[in-house]
C-alpha positions as CSV (number, residue, x, y, z in Angstrom):
1,X,20.9,-16.1,33.3
2,X,24.5,-14.9,33.7
3,X,25.8,-17.4,31.3
4,X,23.1,-16.5,28.7
5,X,23.9,-12.8,29.0
6,X,27.6,-13.5,28.4
7,X,26.9,-15.8,25.5
8,X,24.7,-13.2,23.8
9,X,27.0,-10.2,24.6
10,X,24.2,-8.6,26.6
11,X,25.8,-8.5,30.0
12,X,27.3,-5.0,29.9
13,X,27.1,-3.4,33.3
14,X,24.3,-5.7,34.4
15,X,24.3,-6.6,38.2
16,X,22.3,-9.2,40.1
17,X,20.9,-8.6,43.5
18,X,19.4,-11.2,45.9
19,X,16.0,-10.3,47.4
20,X,17.8,-9.3,50.6
21,X,20.3,-7.1,48.9
22,X,17.6,-5.4,46.9
23,X,15.3,-4.7,49.8
24,X,18.3,-3.1,51.6
25,X,18.4,-0.6,48.8
26,X,14.9,0.7,49.7
27,X,13.7,0.8,46.2
28,X,10.0,1.1,45.2
29,X,9.6,-1.9,43.0
30,X,10.2,-5.7,43.1
31,X,9.3,-6.2,46.7
32,X,8.2,-9.8,46.0
33,X,11.0,-10.6,43.6
34,X,13.5,-13.4,44.5
35,X,16.2,-11.9,42.3
36,X,16.6,-8.5,40.6
37,X,18.8,-7.7,37.7
38,X,19.9,-4.0,37.2
39,X,20.4,-3.6,33.5
40,X,21.4,0.1,33.2
41,X,24.2,0.2,30.5
42,X,23.3,-3.3,29.2
43,X,22.1,-4.2,25.8
44,X,19.3,-6.0,27.5
45,X,18.0,-2.7,28.7
46,X,17.5,-1.6,25.0
47,X,15.9,-5.0,24.1
48,X,13.4,-4.8,26.9
49,X,12.5,-1.1,26.8
50,X,12.7,-0.2,23.1
51,X,11.8,-3.5,21.3
52,X,13.6,-6.6,20.2
53,X,13.2,-10.3,20.1
54,X,12.8,-11.4,23.7
55,X,11.6,-14.9,22.9
56,X,14.8,-16.6,24.1
57,X,14.9,-14.5,27.2
58,X,11.3,-15.2,28.0
59,X,11.7,-18.9,27.5
60,X,14.8,-19.1,29.7
61,X,13.1,-17.5,32.6
62,X,10.1,-19.8,32.2
63,X,12.4,-22.8,32.1
64,X,13.4,-22.2,35.7
65,X,9.8,-21.7,36.9
66,X,10.0,-17.8,37.1
67,X,8.3,-14.9,35.5
68,X,9.7,-11.4,35.2
69,X,8.6,-7.8,35.1
70,X,10.2,-4.4,34.6
71,X,10.2,-2.1,37.6
72,X,12.3,0.9,36.7
73,X,13.4,0.9,33.1
74,X,16.7,-0.3,34.3
75,X,15.6,-3.1,36.6
76,X,14.1,-6.6,36.0
77,X,12.5,-8.5,38.9
78,X,12.2,-12.3,38.8
79,X,9.3,-13.9,40.6
80,X,8.4,-17.5,41.4
81,X,5.6,-19.1,39.4
82,X,2.8,-20.2,41.6
83,X,2.4,-23.9,41.8
84,X,5.7,-24.7,40.0
85,X,7.5,-27.8,41.2
86,X,11.0,-26.7,42.2
87,X,12.1,-30.0,43.6
88,X,15.0,-31.7,41.8
89,X,13.7,-34.0,39.0
90,X,14.2,-37.7,40.0
91,X,15.3,-40.7,38.0
92,X,17.6,-41.2,35.0
93,X,18.4,-38.8,32.3
94,X,16.1,-40.8,29.9
95,X,13.2,-40.4,32.4
96,X,13.8,-36.6,32.6
97,X,13.4,-36.5,28.8
98,X,9.8,-37.7,29.4
99,X,9.1,-34.6,31.6
100,X,6.5,-32.2,30.1
101,X,9.0,-29.3,30.7
102,X,11.5,-31.1,28.4
103,X,8.8,-31.9,25.9
104,X,7.9,-28.3,25.7
105,X,11.5,-27.2,25.2
106,X,12.2,-29.8,22.6
107,X,9.0,-28.7,20.7
108,X,10.2,-25.0,20.7
109,X,13.7,-26.1,19.4
110,X,12.1,-28.0,16.5
111,X,9.5,-25.2,15.8
112,X,12.4,-22.6,15.6
113,X,14.1,-24.8,13.1
114,X,11.1,-25.1,10.9
115,X,11.0,-28.9,11.6
116,X,14.0,-29.4,9.4
117,X,17.4,-30.7,10.5
118,X,19.7,-27.7,11.1
119,X,22.7,-29.6,9.8
120,X,21.5,-31.4,6.7
121,X,18.1,-29.8,6.0
122,X,16.1,-33.1,6.0
123,X,12.6,-33.1,7.4
124,X,12.9,-36.4,9.2
125,X,12.2,-37.1,12.8
126,X,14.2,-34.6,14.9
127,X,16.0,-34.6,18.2
128,X,16.7,-31.5,20.3
129,X,20.4,-31.7,20.8
130,X,22.3,-29.9,23.6
131,X,25.3,-28.3,22.0
132,X,26.8,-27.8,25.4
133,X,26.2,-28.7,29.1
134,X,27.0,-26.3,31.9
135,X,29.1,-27.4,34.9
136,X,27.7,-30.4,36.7
137,X,27.9,-28.6,40.0
138,X,25.0,-26.4,39.0
139,X,22.8,-29.4,38.4
140,X,20.8,-27.9,35.6
141,X,17.9,-30.0,34.2
142,X,17.8,-30.8,30.5
143,X,15.2,-28.0,29.9
144,X,17.0,-25.4,31.9
145,X,19.0,-24.1,29.0
146,X,18.5,-21.2,26.5
147,X,17.1,-22.1,23.1
148,X,20.4,-21.0,21.6
149,X,22.1,-24.0,23.3
150,X,20.2,-26.4,21.1
151,X,20.1,-27.6,17.5
152,X,17.3,-29.6,15.9
153,X,19.0,-32.6,14.3
154,X,17.9,-35.8,12.5
155,X,19.0,-39.0,14.1
156,X,21.9,-39.4,11.7
157,X,23.3,-35.9,12.2
158,X,22.7,-36.1,16.0
159,X,25.0,-39.2,16.2
160,X,27.6,-37.7,13.9
161,X,27.6,-34.2,15.6
162,X,28.4,-35.6,19.0
163,X,31.7,-37.0,17.6
164,X,32.5,-33.8,15.9
165,X,31.9,-31.8,19.0
166,X,34.3,-34.0,21.0
167,X,37.0,-33.3,18.4
168,X,36.2,-29.5,18.6
169,X,36.5,-29.5,22.4
170,X,39.8,-31.4,22.1
171,X,41.0,-28.8,19.6
172,X,40.1,-26.0,22.1
173,X,42.6,-27.5,24.5
174,X,45.3,-26.3,22.2
175,X,44.2,-22.7,22.4
176,X,44.6,-20.0,25.0
177,X,41.5,-18.2,26.4
178,X,42.4,-15.2,24.2
179,X,42.7,-17.3,21.1
180,X,39.4,-19.0,21.8
181,X,37.7,-15.6,22.2
182,X,39.4,-14.3,19.0
183,X,38.2,-17.3,17.0
184,X,34.7,-17.0,18.4
185,X,34.4,-13.3,17.7
186,X,36.1,-13.6,14.3
187,X,33.7,-16.3,13.1
188,X,30.7,-14.5,14.5
189,X,31.8,-11.3,12.6
190,X,32.5,-13.3,9.4
191,X,29.2,-15.1,9.5
192,X,27.5,-11.7,9.7
193,X,29.0,-10.5,6.5
194,X,29.4,-13.8,4.6
195,X,27.5,-17.0,4.2
196,X,28.7,-19.6,6.7
197,X,29.5,-22.1,4.0
198,X,31.7,-19.5,2.2
199,X,33.6,-18.8,5.4
200,X,34.2,-22.5,5.8
201,X,35.4,-22.8,2.2
202,X,37.7,-19.8,2.8
203,X,39.3,-21.4,5.8
204,X,39.6,-24.8,4.1
205,X,41.4,-23.2,1.0
206,X,44.0,-21.4,3.0
207,X,47.6,-22.7,2.6
208,X,51.2,-21.6,2.4
209,X,51.1,-20.1,-1.1
210,X,49.6,-16.9,-2.4
211,X,47.3,-18.9,-4.7
212,X,45.7,-20.6,-1.7
213,X,45.0,-17.2,-0.1
214,X,43.5,-15.9,-3.4
215,X,41.4,-18.9,-3.8
216,X,40.1,-18.5,-0.2
217,X,39.3,-14.8,-0.8
218,X,37.3,-15.7,-3.9
219,X,35.1,-18.0,-1.8
220,X,34.4,-15.1,0.5
221,X,33.6,-12.7,-2.4
222,X,31.0,-15.2,-3.7
223,X,29.4,-15.5,-0.3
224,X,29.0,-11.8,0.5
225,X,25.7,-11.2,2.2
226,X,23.5,-8.0,1.9
227,X,23.9,-7.3,5.7
228,X,24.0,-3.7,6.6
229,X,26.9,-2.4,8.8
230,X,26.4,-3.0,12.5
């Protein structure tokens, strides 16, 4: 949950409390919750109280065998799902991909993509590709990731993307933490205002001469979206 909040820029001043820590506060709600999230000052507070797309949040909670409820407007309690099997999944990774929980997750990924490859657009047989894996020490199962961690890919793009992602991770090794954050934030902002393909064309056109810069800017102008200011 913490990783997802950071990734989606929803963390704000959100704070987690274990069930013991929460009960020590003497609050009126979440007496049976195993974990409580205080969201006062968080963008998640606005999403849950005033409307917003909570589908990814809902799915992530369900992926771990929990359900949630608001207590105060500023608190979310997470409760265990009755009958859920919390024991570690046994067997190989391939066997885990036969688990109904993974089948459900993969189906959601493909549904969100409109059953078309998100890299080439083809409507062929699709795989649900993990774009990243969390640290092995957490031992997350394949289905215990937010929907935003996946892309629906045809088999050809799936194989090719894995190689590209290795090169991307190798490139990140040349950047400082601040540089990585600047690149992430800059691309995110650019993709809001311009079509992603135009942003890519802009970057590819840049070079040492003024004509390269002007050529890149022309790609951006042609790719301007109708997005309203944030």
